[in-house]
C-alpha positions, 0 to 999 in steps of 0.5 A: 671140182678143181680149184683154178691154180693163180700164180701172180708176181710183181716187176717194174709196176706190172702183173706176171701170171699164170693160171692154171698152169698155163702160159705167164702173162705180163700185163697191166690194168688194162692190158696183156703186153705178151705171153711167154712159156715160162717164168722167166721169160716173162720176168726179163721181159717185165724187167726189160720194160720202163717203170709203168705207172697209171696215169692220173687224170689232171684237171683241165685249166680254166682260162679266164676270157 
């Protein structure tokens, strides 16, 4: 039985990862942004994106009538 191998890095707030020597992926928490054949291509893509920050939920302001 083989053990899955995960290579994971972070760049500009994005996850750059590869599972079992498969394609390198650039992801956020909920979206996959791209697949690349090499780690260098994936890191270059992540570096070219604007810095990622998760959105915060703002409470809705209540207006008095």
